[in-house]
N, C-alpha and C positions, 0 to 999 in steps of 0.2 A: 504494500501500500504505500504508495508516494503521492504527493500534491506539492504543486507548486504555489509558496506564499510569498508574495513580492520580492522576488530575487532569490528564494532560498529553497530547497529541497526539505521536505520534512516526510518522514515515512519510518517504516520499519527496515532497520539494519541488521545486515547477519555480522556485525561486529562481536557480539556475544550473545548469547541465549538471554541475558537479561537487557539487552539492550532494546529500548522501545521506540525511541525517537534521536536523529541524530540531524544537526543542524549545520551546515556549512557553507562557506562563501562559492557564489557560482560567478562572481563578479572576475573579471580578468582571468580566465579559465587557462588560458594559453600562460599567463602569466604565474601563475600560484598553480604549480603542480604538485598534486599531493603525493608525498612518499612517505613510506616507515620512517624514513632520515628525518623528514621535517617532524614529524609526529612526535617523534624520540627529543627532539632539539626543543620542540617549545614547551615553554612552561606551564607545567600542570597544575590545576587548582583544583582539589576536590570537595565538594561540598555534600551534606547530609539532607535531603530532602524532609525529613521528620523534622528540621529546625526550622523548614520554612512553610509554616502551616498558613501564614498570612500574608500580605504582600510586604508588611513592616520587616514581619522576621525574614523575608527572602532578601530584601534590600540590606539588613544590617548582616546577616550572614555573608552576603555575597561582598557587601563593603569592607567587613574585618578581614575576608580570606585576600580580597585584591587590593585592599589600604587605601579604599575612599571611604569620607566621610556622609552619612547619609544625614544627618541633620535632623534636629528633633526626634531622635531614635526611629527615625524611618517616616512616622506618619504624615510628613507633609512632603516627603520625598516623590516628587512627579517623574514622570517617565521620560521627560526631555533631559533632567538632571542626570537620571541613572544612564540614559544614551550618552551623556558627554564623559561620566565618569568610566564607561566600558573603552570608549573611544580614548580617553588617557591610558589605559591599563594597554590597549592595542599598541599605542605608539611608544611605551614605556619598556616593551618586550621584542626586541628584533628578531628572535627565533619564533615568535609568535607564541599564541596561547590555546591551550587546551583547557574547557571546562566539564569536569564530571560531577554530575549530580545525583548521586546513589538516593534509593528509597524515593524516587519521584513520582510514586502514585498519586500521592496527595495533589501536587503542582499540575498533574494532566487532569483530575476531576474537580480543582476549584473553579467556581464560578461568582467572584465578588468583584469590588469596584474595579480592581483590575484584573480582567480574565488571564487567562492562560493564553489564549489567542492573541491579546496585545504585547504579552511578555514575548512571545514567538516573533511576531512582526517586529518589534524592538531588536530581538539578538539578529534578525535579518538584516534589518539597519547598521548595525554594528558589522556583521559579516560583510557588507558591502562595502562598508570603510575600510576595513582590513584588507579588502582585495584591492583597494585603488593604491594607484602611484601617486604620491603629491610632489609635487615641482613647482613651488612657489620661491625658488630662490633663497629661501630662507633656512637656519638650523633645524626646523620641523620636518623637512623634505625627507622622503622615505620611499620604498618599494613596496609592494604588497607584503603583506604579514599573514602566515597561516593560522588560521583560526576556526577551532571545532568545538560546537557544545555537544555533550551526549549525556543525553537523561536515562537513568536504568530505574527499572524497578522488579519488585521480588517476583520470582516464578510465580508465587501463589496469587500477588493481587493479578497477575496477566489472565490466570485462569479465572479467577473472580469477574472480570472483565468481560469474558467472552459467554459465562452463563446467563 
């Protein structure tokens, strides 16, 4: 099952038995060639989806792990600010970024103020940004960066979703 959402591919992936969704950049596919070596060089960040039951918790956990401030414990942290912080993370990691969220069943099933689909679109925007080549003649110029998000669910959660 794959579907295209605003420049990114979301769907079932054969990476592991527990991977249910994989988000990766499609921007500049000729420039950003995914290899095992690129994935190994990328900075990997692991998160526990059990600690991300609400939008503020998601922002706080990812912010703590990635080193950005959410302000007011995440409650007033809007999507645009989150996207800007994620772009900074991309810019700060030349070898790329790999985000792995285990126990992501609750993230996949939540439907609150910021629904999961809005988060996926935001991550898609970040993936497109990662795939860009920036040539402004300034210190922030850079080539495309490796970026991937993997959401994992326990096999029991996948079984319960099918029934």
